[in-house]
C-alpha positions as CSV (number, residue, x, y, z in Angstrom):
1,X,-63.4,-104.5,-44.1
2,X,-60.4,-104.6,-46.5
3,X,-62.2,-102.4,-49.0
4,X,-63.2,-100.0,-46.3
5,X,-59.6,-99.8,-45.2
6,X,-58.4,-99.2,-48.7
7,X,-61.0,-96.5,-49.2
8,X,-60.0,-94.8,-46.0
9,X,-56.4,-94.9,-47.0
10,X,-57.2,-93.5,-50.5
11,X,-59.1,-90.6,-49.0
12,X,-56.2,-89.9,-46.7
13,X,-53.8,-89.9,-49.7
14,X,-56.1,-87.6,-51.6
15,X,-56.3,-85.3,-48.6
16,X,-52.6,-85.0,-48.5
17,X,-52.2,-84.5,-52.2
18,X,-55.2,-82.5,-53.2
19,X,-57.4,-80.3,-51.1
20,X,-58.3,-77.1,-52.7
21,X,-61.6,-76.4,-54.3
22,X,-61.8,-76.5,-58.1
23,X,-62.9,-72.9,-58.0
24,X,-59.7,-72.0,-56.3
25,X,-57.4,-73.4,-59.0
26,X,-56.2,-70.3,-60.9
27,X,-56.4,-70.0,-64.7
28,X,-53.6,-67.4,-65.0
29,X,-50.0,-68.1,-65.7
30,X,-48.0,-70.5,-63.4
31,X,-47.1,-69.2,-60.0
32,X,-43.9,-67.3,-59.5
33,X,-41.8,-69.0,-56.8
34,X,-40.0,-66.2,-55.1
35,X,-36.8,-66.1,-53.0
36,X,-35.9,-63.9,-50.1
37,X,-35.2,-60.9,-52.2
38,X,-38.7,-61.0,-53.7
39,X,-37.9,-61.6,-57.3
40,X,-39.8,-64.2,-59.3
41,X,-38.3,-67.5,-60.5
42,X,-39.6,-67.1,-64.0
43,X,-37.9,-67.0,-67.4
44,X,-35.0,-69.1,-66.1
45,X,-32.5,-69.9,-69.0
46,X,-31.5,-73.6,-68.8
47,X,-28.3,-74.8,-70.4
48,X,-28.8,-76.9,-73.5
49,X,-26.9,-79.9,-72.3
50,X,-24.3,-81.5,-74.7
51,X,-24.4,-84.7,-72.6
52,X,-26.5,-87.7,-73.9
53,X,-29.3,-88.2,-71.2
54,X,-29.1,-92.0,-71.6
55,X,-25.5,-92.1,-70.6
56,X,-24.8,-88.9,-68.7
57,X,-23.3,-90.4,-65.6
58,X,-20.5,-92.2,-67.4
59,X,-19.9,-89.3,-69.9
60,X,-19.7,-86.8,-67.1
61,X,-17.7,-88.8,-64.5
62,X,-15.6,-91.4,-66.2
63,X,-12.6,-89.2,-65.5
64,X,-13.8,-88.4,-61.9
65,X,-14.8,-91.8,-60.6
66,X,-14.2,-90.9,-57.0
67,X,-17.2,-88.5,-57.0
68,X,-19.8,-89.3,-54.4
69,X,-23.3,-89.8,-55.7
70,X,-24.6,-87.8,-52.7
71,X,-22.7,-84.8,-53.9
72,X,-24.2,-84.4,-57.4
73,X,-27.6,-83.3,-58.8
74,X,-29.6,-86.4,-59.8
75,X,-33.0,-85.9,-61.4
76,X,-35.7,-88.3,-60.5
77,X,-39.5,-89.0,-60.8
78,X,-42.3,-89.3,-58.3
79,X,-44.6,-92.3,-58.5
80,X,-42.7,-93.5,-61.5
81,X,-45.1,-96.2,-62.5
82,X,-48.2,-94.1,-63.2
83,X,-47.6,-93.6,-66.9
84,X,-50.7,-95.8,-67.3
85,X,-53.4,-95.8,-64.7
86,X,-56.8,-97.5,-64.0
87,X,-59.1,-97.4,-61.0
88,X,-58.1,-99.6,-58.1
89,X,-61.4,-100.0,-56.2
90,X,-63.3,-96.7,-56.8
91,X,-63.9,-94.8,-60.1
92,X,-61.3,-92.1,-59.7
93,X,-60.2,-89.9,-62.5
94,X,-56.6,-90.4,-63.6
95,X,-55.9,-86.7,-63.3
96,X,-55.5,-87.0,-59.5
97,X,-53.0,-89.9,-59.6
98,X,-51.0,-89.8,-62.9
99,X,-47.6,-88.2,-62.3
100,X,-45.9,-89.0,-65.6
101,X,-46.6,-89.9,-69.2
102,X,-43.2,-91.4,-69.8
103,X,-42.5,-95.1,-69.4
104,X,-39.7,-96.3,-67.1
105,X,-37.5,-96.7,-70.2
106,X,-38.4,-93.3,-71.4
107,X,-37.6,-91.8,-68.0
108,X,-34.2,-93.5,-68.0
109,X,-33.4,-92.5,-71.5
110,X,-34.4,-88.9,-70.6
111,X,-31.8,-88.8,-67.8
112,X,-33.8,-89.7,-64.7
113,X,-31.7,-91.7,-62.3
114,X,-33.9,-91.9,-59.2
115,X,-37.2,-93.7,-59.5
116,X,-40.1,-94.1,-57.0
117,X,-41.6,-97.5,-57.6
118,X,-44.6,-98.7,-55.5
119,X,-45.9,-102.2,-56.0
120,X,-49.2,-103.9,-55.0
121,X,-51.1,-107.1,-56.0
122,X,-54.1,-106.4,-58.2
123,X,-56.2,-109.1,-59.8
124,X,-53.4,-111.6,-59.4
125,X,-50.7,-109.4,-61.0
126,X,-48.0,-107.2,-59.4
127,X,-48.7,-103.6,-60.4
128,X,-47.6,-100.1,-59.7
129,X,-50.1,-98.2,-57.5
130,X,-50.7,-94.6,-56.4
131,X,-53.4,-94.3,-53.8
132,X,-56.8,-95.4,-55.3
133,X,-55.3,-96.2,-58.8
134,X,-53.3,-98.9,-60.4
135,X,-50.4,-98.1,-62.7
136,X,-48.1,-100.2,-65.0
137,X,-47.3,-103.8,-64.6
138,X,-44.3,-104.5,-62.3
139,X,-42.8,-106.9,-64.8
140,X,-42.8,-104.3,-67.5
141,X,-41.2,-101.7,-65.3
142,X,-38.5,-104.1,-64.1
143,X,-37.8,-105.4,-67.6
144,X,-37.2,-101.8,-68.7
145,X,-34.7,-101.4,-65.8
146,X,-33.0,-104.6,-66.8
147,X,-32.7,-103.7,-70.5
148,X,-31.5,-100.2,-69.7
149,X,-28.7,-101.5,-67.4
150,X,-27.7,-104.1,-70.1
151,X,-27.2,-101.3,-72.7
152,X,-25.8,-98.7,-70.2
153,X,-23.9,-100.7,-67.6
154,X,-22.1,-97.6,-66.2
155,X,-25.3,-95.7,-65.4
156,X,-26.4,-95.8,-61.8
157,X,-30.1,-95.9,-60.9
158,X,-31.5,-95.3,-57.4
159,X,-34.8,-97.0,-56.8
160,X,-37.0,-96.1,-53.9
161,X,-39.1,-99.3,-53.7
162,X,-42.2,-99.6,-51.7
163,X,-44.3,-102.8,-51.3
164,X,-47.9,-102.2,-50.4
165,X,-48.6,-103.0,-46.7
166,X,-51.9,-104.5,-47.8
167,X,-50.2,-107.5,-49.4
168,X,-49.0,-110.4,-47.2
169,X,-45.4,-111.4,-46.3
170,X,-45.7,-114.4,-48.6
171,X,-46.9,-112.2,-51.5
172,X,-44.0,-109.9,-51.0
173,X,-41.6,-112.8,-51.0
174,X,-43.2,-114.0,-54.2
175,X,-42.7,-110.6,-55.8
176,X,-39.0,-110.7,-54.9
177,X,-38.6,-114.2,-56.2
178,X,-40.7,-113.9,-59.4
179,X,-39.8,-110.4,-60.6
180,X,-37.1,-108.6,-58.6
181,X,-34.6,-111.5,-58.6
182,X,-35.2,-112.4,-62.2
183,X,-34.7,-108.9,-63.5
184,X,-32.4,-106.5,-61.6
185,X,-31.1,-108.2,-58.5
186,X,-27.9,-109.4,-60.1
187,X,-27.0,-105.7,-60.7
188,X,-28.1,-104.4,-57.3
189,X,-25.3,-103.1,-55.1
190,X,-24.9,-104.7,-51.7
191,X,-25.3,-101.7,-49.5
192,X,-26.5,-101.5,-45.9
193,X,-28.7,-98.8,-44.4
194,X,-25.7,-96.8,-43.0
195,X,-23.9,-96.6,-46.3
196,X,-23.9,-93.3,-48.2
197,X,-20.2,-93.4,-49.2
198,X,-21.1,-94.5,-52.7
199,X,-18.8,-93.4,-55.5
200,X,-19.0,-94.2,-59.2
201,X,-15.8,-96.1,-59.0
202,X,-17.2,-98.3,-56.2
203,X,-20.3,-99.2,-58.3
204,X,-18.3,-99.7,-61.5
205,X,-15.7,-101.9,-59.8
206,X,-18.6,-104.1,-58.5
207,X,-20.2,-104.0,-62.0
208,X,-23.5,-102.8,-60.4
209,X,-26.2,-100.5,-61.8
210,X,-28.8,-100.2,-59.0
211,X,-29.1,-98.9,-55.5
212,X,-32.4,-100.0,-53.9
213,X,-33.9,-98.1,-51.0
214,X,-36.8,-100.0,-49.6
215,X,-39.0,-97.5,-47.9
216,X,-41.9,-99.8,-47.1
217,X,-42.1,-103.6,-47.1
218,X,-38.6,-104.9,-46.4
219,X,-35.7,-103.1,-44.6
220,X,-35.3,-99.4,-44.0
221,X,-32.5,-97.4,-45.6
222,X,-32.0,-94.7,-43.0
223,X,-29.0,-92.9,-44.5
224,X,-31.0,-90.5,-46.7
225,X,-33.0,-87.4,-45.9
226,X,-36.1,-86.0,-47.6
227,X,-37.5,-82.5,-48.3
228,X,-41.1,-82.7,-49.3
229,X,-43.4,-79.8,-50.2
230,X,-44.8,-78.2,-47.1
231,X,-48.6,-78.4,-47.0
232,X,-49.9,-75.2,-48.6
233,X,-53.0,-74.0,-50.2
234,X,-53.1,-73.0,-53.8
235,X,-52.9,-69.2,-53.6
236,X,-50.7,-66.6,-55.1
237,X,-48.9,-65.9,-51.9
238,X,-48.2,-69.3,-50.4
239,X,-45.8,-70.8,-53.0
240,X,-43.2,-68.6,-51.2
241,X,-44.0,-70.5,-48.1
242,X,-43.4,-73.7,-50.0
243,X,-40.1,-72.4,-51.4
244,X,-38.9,-71.1,-48.0
245,X,-39.7,-74.5,-46.4
246,X,-37.7,-76.3,-49.1
247,X,-34.7,-74.1,-48.7
248,X,-34.7,-74.5,-44.9
249,X,-34.7,-78.2,-45.3
250,X,-31.9,-78.4,-47.8
251,X,-29.8,-76.0,-45.8
252,X,-30.1,-78.4,-42.9
253,X,-29.3,-81.5,-44.9
254,X,-26.6,-83.8,-43.6
255,X,-23.9,-83.6,-46.3
256,X,-22.8,-87.1,-45.6
257,X,-26.2,-88.6,-46.6
258,X,-28.2,-88.8,-49.8
259,X,-30.9,-86.2,-49.8
260,X,-34.1,-86.3,-51.8
261,X,-35.7,-82.9,-52.4
262,X,-39.2,-82.7,-53.8
263,X,-40.3,-80.4,-56.7
264,X,-44.0,-80.9,-56.1
265,X,-46.6,-78.4,-54.9
266,X,-48.7,-80.3,-52.4
267,X,-51.9,-78.6,-51.0
268,X,-53.8,-79.9,-48.0
269,X,-57.4,-80.2,-46.9
270,X,-59.3,-76.9,-46.3
271,X,-62.8,-75.7,-46.0
272,X,-63.4,-76.1,-49.8
273,X,-62.7,-79.8,-49.8
274,X,-66.3,-80.8,-50.6
275,X,-66.4,-78.5,-53.5
276,X,-63.1,-79.8,-54.7
277,X,-64.0,-83.4,-54.5
278,X,-67.3,-82.8,-56.2
279,X,-65.4,-81.2,-59.1
280,X,-62.9,-84.1,-59.0
281,X,-65.3,-86.9,-59.3
282,X,-67.5,-85.1,-61.7
283,X,-64.8,-84.5,-64.3
284,X,-63.4,-81.3,-62.8
285,X,-60.6,-79.4,-64.4
286,X,-58.1,-80.2,-61.7
287,X,-55.1,-82.5,-62.3
288,X,-51.7,-83.3,-60.8
289,X,-50.2,-82.3,-64.2
290,X,-51.8,-78.8,-63.9
291,X,-50.6,-78.6,-60.3
292,X,-47.0,-79.6,-61.5
293,X,-47.1,-76.8,-64.0
294,X,-47.3,-74.3,-61.1
295,X,-43.7,-75.2,-60.1
296,X,-40.9,-74.0,-62.4
297,X,-38.7,-77.0,-61.8
298,X,-35.4,-75.8,-63.3
299,X,-35.7,-72.5,-61.4
300,X,-36.4,-74.3,-58.2
301,X,-33.4,-76.6,-58.7
302,X,-31.1,-73.6,-59.3
303,X,-32.6,-71.7,-56.3
304,X,-32.2,-74.7,-54.0
305,X,-28.6,-75.2,-55.1
306,X,-27.8,-71.5,-54.7
307,X,-29.3,-71.5,-51.2
308,X,-27.4,-74.7,-50.3
309,X,-24.1,-73.4,-51.5
310,X,-24.5,-70.3,-49.3
311,X,-24.0,-72.7,-46.3
312,X,-21.4,-74.9,-48.0
313,X,-23.8,-77.6,-49.2
314,X,-25.2,-78.7,-52.5
315,X,-28.5,-80.0,-54.0
316,X,-28.6,-83.8,-54.4
317,X,-31.6,-85.8,-55.7
318,X,-34.5,-83.7,-57.1
319,X,-37.7,-85.6,-57.7
320,X,-41.0,-84.3,-59.2
321,X,-44.1,-85.0,-61.1
322,X,-44.1,-84.8,-65.0
323,X,-40.4,-84.1,-65.1
324,X,-40.5,-84.7,-68.8
325,X,-42.4,-81.5,-69.3
326,X,-39.6,-79.2,-68.1
327,X,-35.8,-79.1,-68.6
328,X,-35.0,-80.3,-65.1
329,X,-32.4,-82.7,-66.5
330,X,-30.6,-79.8,-68.1
331,X,-30.6,-77.8,-64.9
332,X,-28.9,-80.7,-63.1
333,X,-26.3,-81.1,-65.8
334,X,-25.5,-77.4,-65.5
335,X,-25.2,-77.5,-61.7
336,X,-23.0,-80.6,-61.9
337,X,-20.5,-78.5,-63.9
338,X,-18.9,-81.4,-65.7
339,X,-18.9,-79.5,-69.0
340,X,-18.0,-76.0,-69.9
341,X,-21.1,-74.2,-71.1
342,X,-20.0,-71.0,-72.7
343,X,-22.5,-68.2,-73.2
344,X,-22.8,-64.5,-74.1
345,X,-24.5,-62.2,-71.6
346,X,-26.8,-59.9,-73.5
347,X,-28.5,-56.9,-71.8
348,X,-32.3,-57.3,-71.9
349,X,-32.7,-53.5,-72.1
350,X,-30.1,-52.6,-74.8
351,X,-29.3,-55.8,-76.6
352,X,-25.6,-55.2,-76.1
353,X,-23.3,-57.9,-74.7
354,X,-20.8,-58.0,-71.8
355,X,-17.2,-58.0,-73.1
356,X,-13.7,-57.1,-72.0
357,X,-12.3,-53.7,-72.8
358,X,-9.5,-54.1,-75.4
359,X,-10.5,-57.7,-75.8
360,X,-7.6,-58.7,-73.6
361,X,-8.4,-61.0,-70.7
362,X,-5.8,-59.6,-68.2
363,X,-5.9,-58.5,-64.6
364,X,-7.9,-55.3,-64.0
365,X,-9.3,-55.2,-67.5
366,X,-12.7,-53.4,-67.3
367,X,-16.0,-55.1,-68.2
368,X,-18.0,-53.1,-70.7
369,X,-20.9,-53.3,-73.1
370,X,-20.1,-54.2,-76.7
371,X,-21.9,-55.1,-79.9
372,X,-22.7,-58.8,-79.7
373,X,-20.5,-61.0,-81.8
374,X,-20.4,-64.8,-81.4
375,X,-16.8,-65.0,-82.6
376,X,-15.4,-62.6,-80.0
377,X,-14.0,-64.9,-77.5
378,X,-13.8,-62.3,-74.7
379,X,-17.6,-62.0,-74.9
380,X,-18.0,-65.7,-73.9
381,X,-18.4,-66.7,-70.3
382,X,-18.6,-69.9,-68.2
383,X,-20.3,-70.0,-64.8
384,X,-18.6,-72.3,-62.3
385,X,-21.3,-73.7,-60.0
386,X,-18.7,-75.1,-57.6
387,X,-17.6,-71.7,-56.4
388,X,-19.8,-69.1,-58.1
389,X,-17.0,-67.7,-60.3
390,X,-17.8,-66.2,-63.7
391,X,-14.9,-67.1,-66.0
392,X,-13.9,-65.5,-69.3
393,X,-13.4,-68.0,-72.1
394,X,-10.3,-66.2,-73.5
395,X,-8.5,-67.1,-70.2
396,X,-10.4,-69.4,-67.8
397,X,-8.3,-68.2,-65.0
398,X,-9.7,-64.7,-65.3
399,X,-12.9,-64.0,-63.4
400,X,-15.3,-61.1,-62.9
401,X,-14.7,-59.4,-59.6
402,X,-15.9,-56.4,-57.5
403,X,-12.8,-54.3,-56.9
404,X,-12.2,-54.1,-53.2
405,X,-15.4,-56.0,-52.5
406,X,-17.1,-52.7,-52.4
407,X,-20.8,-52.9,-51.7
408,X,-21.7,-49.4,-52.8
409,X,-23.4,-48.7,-56.1
410,X,-21.4,-47.5,-59.1
411,X,-18.1,-49.3,-59.0
412,X,-16.9,-50.8,-62.2
413,X,-16.5,-54.5,-62.7
414,X,-13.2,-55.9,-63.9
415,X,-11.3,-59.2,-64.3
416,X,-8.9,-60.8,-61.9
417,X,-7.0,-64.1,-61.3
418,X,-9.6,-66.7,-60.4
419,X,-6.9,-68.6,-58.5
420,X,-6.3,-65.8,-56.0
421,X,-5.7,-67.3,-52.5
422,X,-6.8,-64.3,-50.6
423,X,-10.3,-65.0,-49.1
424,X,-11.5,-61.4,-49.7
425,X,-10.6,-61.6,-53.4
426,X,-12.5,-65.0,-53.6
427,X,-15.6,-63.4,-52.1
428,X,-15.3,-60.5,-54.5
429,X,-15.6,-63.0,-57.4
430,X,-18.5,-65.0,-56.1
431,X,-21.8,-64.4,-57.9
432,X,-25.2,-66.1,-58.1
433,X,-27.5,-66.3,-61.2
434,X,-31.0,-65.6,-60.1
435,X,-32.7,-66.2,-63.4
436,X,-31.6,-63.2,-65.5
437,X,-30.2,-61.2,-62.6
438,X,-26.5,-61.6,-61.5
439,X,-26.2,-61.0,-57.8
440,X,-23.1,-60.7,-55.7
441,X,-23.4,-63.4,-53.0
442,X,-22.0,-61.3,-50.1
443,X,-23.6,-57.9,-50.7
444,X,-26.9,-56.5,-52.0
445,X,-25.6,-55.5,-55.4
446,X,-26.1,-56.8,-59.0
447,X,-24.6,-56.4,-62.5
448,X,-26.0,-53.2,-63.9
449,X,-25.7,-51.8,-67.5
450,X,-26.2,-48.2,-66.3
451,X,-26.2,-46.8,-69.9
452,X,-27.2,-48.3,-73.2
453,X,-24.2,-47.5,-75.4
454,X,-21.1,-49.4,-76.6
455,X,-18.1,-48.9,-74.4
456,X,-20.1,-48.2,-71.2
457,X,-18.7,-49.9,-68.2
458,X,-20.7,-52.6,-66.5
459,X,-21.1,-51.7,-62.8
460,X,-22.4,-53.0,-59.6
461,X,-25.6,-51.4,-58.4
462,X,-28.0,-51.9,-55.5
463,X,-30.3,-54.8,-56.5
464,X,-33.6,-53.5,-57.8
465,X,-34.6,-56.0,-60.5
466,X,-34.9,-53.3,-63.2
467,X,-34.2,-54.0,-66.9
468,X,-30.7,-52.6,-66.5
469,X,-30.0,-55.5,-64.2
470,X,-31.4,-58.2,-66.5
471,X,-29.2,-60.3,-68.8
472,X,-30.0,-63.1,-71.2
473,X,-27.6,-66.0,-71.5
474,X,-27.1,-67.0,-75.2
475,X,-25.4,-70.4,-75.1
476,X,-23.0,-71.8,-77.6
477,X,-24.2,-75.2,-78.7
478,X,-23.8,-77.4,-81.7
479,X,-25.9,-74.7,-83.5
480,X,-22.6,-72.8,-83.6
481,X,-21.0,-75.5,-85.6
482,X,-21.2,-73.4,-88.8
483,X,-19.0,-70.8,-87.2
484,X,-16.5,-73.6,-86.3
485,X,-16.4,-74.8,-89.8
486,X,-15.9,-71.4,-91.3
487,X,-13.1,-70.6,-88.8
488,X,-11.1,-73.5,-90.1
489,X,-11.7,-72.8,-93.8
490,X,-8.9,-72.0,-96.3
491,X,-9.6,-68.3,-96.6
492,X,-8.1,-66.2,-99.4
493,X,-7.5,-62.6,-98.6
494,X,-9.2,-60.3,-101.1
495,X,-9.7,-56.7,-99.9
496,X,-9.2,-54.1,-97.3
497,X,-12.1,-52.2,-95.7
498,X,-14.1,-50.1,-98.2
499,X,-12.6,-52.0,-101.2
500,X,-14.2,-54.5,-103.6
501,X,-13.7,-58.2,-102.8
502,X,-13.7,-60.0,-106.2
503,X,-13.1,-63.7,-106.5
504,X,-12.7,-63.5,-110.3
505,X,-15.7,-65.8,-110.8
506,X,-19.5,-65.6,-110.8
507,X,-19.7,-68.7,-108.6
508,X,-21.1,-68.5,-105.1
509,X,-18.6,-67.5,-102.4
510,X,-18.7,-67.1,-98.7
511,X,-17.1,-63.8,-97.5
512,X,-15.4,-63.3,-94.1
513,X,-15.3,-59.7,-92.9
514,X,-13.6,-58.6,-89.7
515,X,-10.5,-58.2,-87.5
516,X,-8.3,-61.3,-87.5
517,X,-6.4,-60.5,-84.3
518,X,-9.5,-60.5,-82.2
519,X,-11.3,-63.3,-84.2
520,X,-14.2,-60.9,-84.7
521,X,-15.9,-61.8,-88.0
522,X,-19.1,-61.6,-90.0
523,X,-19.8,-64.2,-92.6
524,X,-22.0,-63.6,-95.7
525,X,-22.8,-65.8,-98.7
526,X,-23.1,-64.0,-102.1
527,X,-24.1,-65.4,-105.5
528,X,-22.2,-62.8,-107.5
529,X,-18.6,-63.8,-106.7
530,X,-17.9,-60.2,-105.5
531,X,-19.0,-57.9,-102.7
532,X,-18.1,-54.5,-101.2
533,X,-16.0,-55.0,-98.1
534,X,-17.6,-52.4,-95.8
535,X,-19.8,-52.1,-92.7
536,X,-22.9,-51.1,-94.7
537,X,-22.9,-54.3,-96.7
538,X,-21.5,-56.8,-94.2
539,X,-22.2,-55.3,-90.7
540,X,-19.6,-54.1,-88.2
541,X,-18.1,-57.1,-86.2
542,X,-15.5,-54.9,-84.5
543,X,-16.3,-51.2,-84.2
544,X,-13.3,-48.9,-84.2
545,X,-10.9,-51.5,-85.8
546,X,-9.6,-51.7,-89.4
547,X,-11.1,-54.8,-91.1
548,X,-10.4,-56.9,-94.1
549,X,-12.3,-59.4,-96.3
550,X,-11.4,-62.9,-97.3
551,X,-13.4,-65.5,-99.3
552,X,-13.8,-69.2,-100.1
553,X,-15.9,-70.9,-102.7
554,X,-19.0,-72.6,-101.3
555,X,-17.5,-75.9,-102.2
556,X,-14.5,-75.2,-100.0
557,X,-16.5,-75.0,-96.8
558,X,-14.9,-77.5,-94.5
559,X,-16.4,-80.9,-93.7
560,X,-15.5,-82.2,-90.2
561,X,-15.2,-86.0,-89.9
562,X,-14.0,-88.5,-87.3
563,X,-10.4,-89.6,-87.4
564,X,-10.0,-93.3,-86.8
565,X,-7.0,-95.3,-85.8
566,X,-6.4,-98.4,-87.9
567,X,-5.1,-100.6,-85.1
568,X,-7.8,-99.9,-82.6
569,X,-10.8,-98.8,-84.7
570,X,-11.3,-96.0,-82.1
571,X,-11.6,-92.3,-82.8
572,X,-9.3,-89.5,-81.8
573,X,-11.4,-87.7,-79.1
574,X,-11.0,-84.6,-77.0
575,X,-11.0,-86.0,-73.5
576,X,-14.2,-85.6,-71.6
577,X,-15.6,-83.2,-74.3
578,X,-13.7,-80.4,-72.5
579,X,-12.9,-77.5,-74.8
580,X,-10.4,-75.9,-72.5
581,X,-7.0,-75.3,-74.0
582,X,-4.6,-78.0,-72.9
583,X,-7.1,-80.8,-72.8
584,X,-5.6,-84.1,-73.8
585,X,-6.7,-86.2,-76.8
586,X,-7.3,-89.9,-76.4
587,X,-9.0,-92.8,-78.0
588,X,-12.7,-93.4,-77.6
589,X,-15.4,-95.4,-79.3
590,X,-16.7,-93.5,-82.3
591,X,-20.0,-91.7,-81.7
592,X,-19.7,-88.8,-84.1
593,X,-19.9,-86.1,-81.3
594,X,-18.2,-82.8,-81.7
595,X,-15.3,-83.9,-79.5
596,X,-14.4,-86.4,-82.3
597,X,-14.8,-84.2,-85.4
598,X,-11.7,-82.9,-87.1
599,X,-10.7,-81.0,-90.3
600,X,-7.3,-80.7,-91.8
601,X,-6.5,-77.5,-93.7
602,X,-3.6,-78.1,-96.1
603,X,-3.0,-74.3,-96.4
604,X,-2.7,-73.5,-92.7
605,X,-1.3,-77.0,-91.8
606,X,-3.6,-77.2,-88.8
607,X,-5.8,-80.0,-87.6
608,X,-9.0,-78.2,-86.4
609,X,-11.3,-79.6,-83.7
610,X,-15.0,-79.0,-83.8
611,X,-15.1,-78.9,-80.0
612,X,-14.8,-75.1,-80.3
613,X,-14.3,-72.6,-83.1
614,X,-10.6,-71.9,-82.3
615,X,-9.2,-75.2,-81.1
616,X,-6.5,-77.1,-82.9
617,X,-4.3,-80.2,-82.4
618,X,-1.2,-79.2,-80.4
619,X,2.1,-81.2,-79.9
620,X,3.0,-79.0,-76.8
621,X,6.5,-78.6,-78.2
622,X,7.2,-82.2,-77.4
623,X,8.6,-83.7,-80.6
624,X,10.1,-86.8,-79.0
625,X,9.0,-90.4,-78.1
626,X,6.2,-90.2,-75.6
627,X,5.4,-86.6,-76.4
628,X,1.9,-85.5,-75.5
629,X,-0.9,-84.2,-77.7
630,X,-3.9,-82.0,-76.8
631,X,-5.9,-79.1,-78.1
632,X,-4.9,-75.4,-78.0
633,X,-5.9,-72.0,-79.4
634,X,-5.4,-72.1,-83.1
635,X,-4.1,-68.5,-83.2
636,X,-1.4,-69.1,-80.5
637,X,1.8,-67.2,-81.5
638,X,3.9,-70.4,-80.8
639,X,2.6,-71.5,-84.1
640,X,4.9,-74.5,-84.9
641,X,3.4,-76.6,-82.2
642,X,0.1,-76.5,-84.1
643,X,1.4,-77.4,-87.6
644,X,1.2,-80.9,-89.0
645,X,1.7,-82.7,-92.3
646,X,-1.1,-85.0,-93.2
647,X,-1.0,-87.3,-96.2
648,X,-4.2,-89.1,-95.6
649,X,-2.7,-91.9,-93.5
650,X,0.1,-90.5,-91.4
651,X,0.0,-87.3,-89.3
652,X,3.4,-85.8,-88.5
653,X,4.4,-82.6,-86.7
654,X,6.0,-80.2,-89.2
655,X,8.9,-79.7,-86.8
656,X,10.1,-83.3,-87.2
657,X,9.2,-85.6,-90.1
658,X,10.5,-88.6,-88.0
659,X,7.9,-88.2,-85.3
660,X,4.3,-89.4,-86.0
661,X,1.0,-89.3,-84.1
662,X,0.7,-92.7,-82.4
663,X,-2.1,-94.6,-80.6
664,X,-0.6,-96.0,-77.4
665,X,-2.8,-99.0,-77.1
666,X,-6.1,-100.2,-78.5
667,X,-8.5,-99.8,-75.6
668,X,-10.9,-96.9,-74.9
669,X,-9.2,-94.1,-73.0
670,X,-5.8,-95.1,-74.4
671,X,-3.4,-92.2,-74.8
672,X,-2.7,-90.6,-78.2
673,X,0.9,-89.3,-78.3
674,X,4.0,-89.1,-80.5
675,X,6.6,-91.7,-81.4
676,X,9.4,-92.4,-83.9
677,X,7.8,-93.0,-87.3
678,X,7.6,-96.7,-88.1
679,X,4.5,-96.8,-90.3
680,X,2.6,-99.6,-88.4
681,X,-1.1,-99.6,-87.9
682,X,-1.1,-97.7,-84.6
683,X,0.4,-94.8,-86.6
684,X,-2.2,-95.1,-89.4
685,X,-5.3,-92.9,-89.4
686,X,-8.2,-92.6,-91.8
687,X,-11.3,-90.4,-92.0
688,X,-14.7,-91.8,-91.0
689,X,-18.0,-91.1,-92.7
């Protein structure tokens, strides 16, 4: 009787998961999930996260500990223990039950923070299960959890735990006693079923790592909602039904509860079931992995969050099959908006980039097409997911807006104060990225290049999805580190435009060609020690402007290193990895990230940060005891605030030789400021490797 019941349950599960005939499974490209405007969710450009997946929660929220976990995007996995599978009682192919190839530890190290763990008793051992198949050993899964928490105590993992209803109450208790309590229970938060007011600070103060929701076998945890995939058949039209169902659910979510939203396409039984099951049990081509490939997970995460924001809500937990195969983690990090991800917006049609007329980020400055240049700061943008604002990197309080909130086609886009209090102005600055189309949230218009030539204004135009309305985001990542190093180099001026730049040596040199006032440069390495300083040879980084050449020898290329305080052994670090001008510096355990890499140029007297290509240490004009330190634009006209004397041990501002950079304390997060020079270890610094 028990085997019969298990078989019936397995068939029911298979019916809910898989029901389309093998002949119905398409062989063409993955489905295009479409939203209400009818454009496909394909080609989504996901931010290359600078946050370490294994410790993203603490890196992102250590300076925002009051954040509720129900208010952020948390990636998770479905049937997390199926990375190894074997038949449970009938010979079933793993393709219909395996939902991941990553172990629990690999899932956690990859950024997953919500796990779906289902446990049964099989041949005397507690094992993961999924319908008719058995997965990993429970002890292995829970040991992975324990080890991860020991190494990353500030990371919070939400576990949806289900104990198979087929095992007895005594067996459940045995599982709790023999595995659960010996592995993770000491770090499980004591939360009741009505409690969703969970902040990072609350978990950290309790020194807890796990939130356990028992959704089968012990007590219910009612304070969470769930959005599963609506039952649909695999056809080219019904994924839209799936998407619409998901959006409707997330719009209705209770913002005071946790909310799990599925990223799985789940078909149901239809007339082709017999053909499907025949194909399944006879080695058919169908698999959950192939089914998972029919959902563009990052695009769906962005789309859900965009739809939720339209009604004042946000996406929360997103859980899916084979999450390791798509950059879902990166999409969540982008949506959480705890780092500034700067990017250029390049026209798909013309290859030109969106910039600011006159390269001045001021109110009413027109948005135009320009030759792309990674060193032109006004061509760099940040999208603020919290409000839909598109900010310019030259001044993060300047945002793209539609003048007068006009909804008609043809109006030019321009910049305006992001902090405007007028509600109409705020709406005029609110945009949504729909893959490579930039929509205005409150009217049916999109960014449009109109013409393909430099200097053409970027305008709003009725949304049509044409190539003139498609833009690629080119992100600045650590791959741009070379530009940062070259920016800080001790350049020697050598020639005006159309003259010969001659270093006086045959040794290799690197030449910088461009317009210094706008930081628009091209860099070239030459083996001859000389080069003609013109557009033909070096390109044109700033059309219409007079340019000059400067050079350095290859050996003079800067090497950025960590700067370590002798008293604490901690590194000088840009707080939170935030590259915005004005960000504090503090002490942090040395990890070699770009927020901790510095270079001192003895010619310019500046201490350059690698966090961005134009950020330098700044004393904020405070040359007194307790004076602050941060980062600022290296080319700021108030230049003395940026100038320091460095002798290899002591760092003093050039304005006052009696004031030194001082570590106020020896613990992580301790302030770095300025104090009267006394020469003790808290004022001593040395370069790391």
